[in-house]
C-alpha positions as MATLAB code, in Angstrom:
seq = 'MKKTIRRILITISIMTAAAGLTGCGEKEEPDEASTRVMQLTITPRPTATPRPKEAFPEATATNEDLTMINMYLVNKGNGK';
ca = [
     -78.474   38.506    2.955;
     -75.633   40.107    1.056;
     -73.414   39.402    3.730;
     -73.694   36.018    3.864;
     -73.325   35.683   -0.154;
     -69.778   37.861    0.822;
     -68.668   35.402    3.331;
     -68.964   32.559    0.844;
     -67.070   34.133   -2.577;
     -64.417   34.995    0.150;
     -64.034   31.654    1.819;
     -64.445   30.626   -2.059;
     -61.290   32.653   -3.190;
     -59.114   31.476    0.152;
     -59.761   28.058   -0.592;
     -58.862   28.506   -4.368;
     -55.445   30.612   -3.895;
     -54.374   27.922   -1.344;
     -55.042   25.041   -3.773;
     -53.369   27.273   -6.096;
     -50.319   27.822   -4.314;
     -49.597   24.331   -2.820;
     -49.656   23.014   -6.699;
     -52.968   21.038   -6.313;
     -53.143   17.758   -7.743;
     -49.560   17.665   -9.627;
     -46.465   15.190   -8.810;
     -43.123   16.132   -9.786;
     -40.957   12.879  -10.782;
     -38.378   12.208   -8.008;
     -34.451   12.858   -9.135;
     -32.735    9.054  -10.238;
     -30.012   10.542   -8.173;
     -31.670   10.880   -4.281;
     -33.291    7.843   -5.206;
     -30.440    5.516   -5.769;
     -28.840    3.225   -4.278;
     -25.400    3.919   -2.290;
     -23.399    0.762   -3.204;
     -21.144    0.358   -0.386;
     -17.749   -1.846   -0.629;
     -15.655   -2.780    2.724;
     -11.891   -3.373    2.257;
     -10.770   -5.328    4.983;
      -7.423   -4.504    6.388;
      -4.619   -6.807    8.392;
      -4.882   -5.005   11.973;
      -2.201   -6.129   14.185;
      -3.708   -8.799   16.814;
      -1.528   -8.893   20.790;
      -1.319  -12.714   21.700;
      -3.802  -12.841   24.432;
      -1.802  -13.526   27.363;
       1.723  -11.753   25.846;
      -0.232   -8.545   25.379;
      -1.222   -7.494   29.024;
      -2.004  -10.230   31.483;
      -4.564   -7.572   33.479;
      -6.273   -6.792   30.020;
      -7.170  -10.336   29.123;
      -9.921  -12.213   30.133;
     -10.816  -15.643   29.118;
     -14.939  -17.608   28.742;
     -14.217  -21.917   28.269;
     -12.677  -21.151   24.461;
     -13.497  -17.543   24.680;
     -10.381  -15.363   25.042;
     -11.387  -11.796   25.197;
      -8.394   -8.886   24.617;
      -9.448   -5.230   26.439;
      -7.101   -2.306   23.713;
      -8.700   -0.370   26.343;
      -6.209   -1.624   29.209;
      -3.347   -2.112   26.127;
      -3.428    0.893   25.730;
      -3.609    2.316   29.339;
      -1.304   -0.278   30.044;
       2.252    0.815   27.184;
       1.284    4.469   28.358;
      -0.738    5.619   24.466;
];
């Protein structure tokens, strides 16, 4: 009987200590700096776009009304 009571008291004391160490029920307000939404602005910059057929004819692909330039091939052809 004494062993059972001792085991129950030890179990209760361990559970109480664990609950006390975890801050049982204590809620902390989140920091405003960490919850604020960051505003991003994109500044457009002009880029030099070569004319499709003048840049590098092998790097140009045309599909109906759409013309695409593979800049990797243009740079490779220019030795960059």
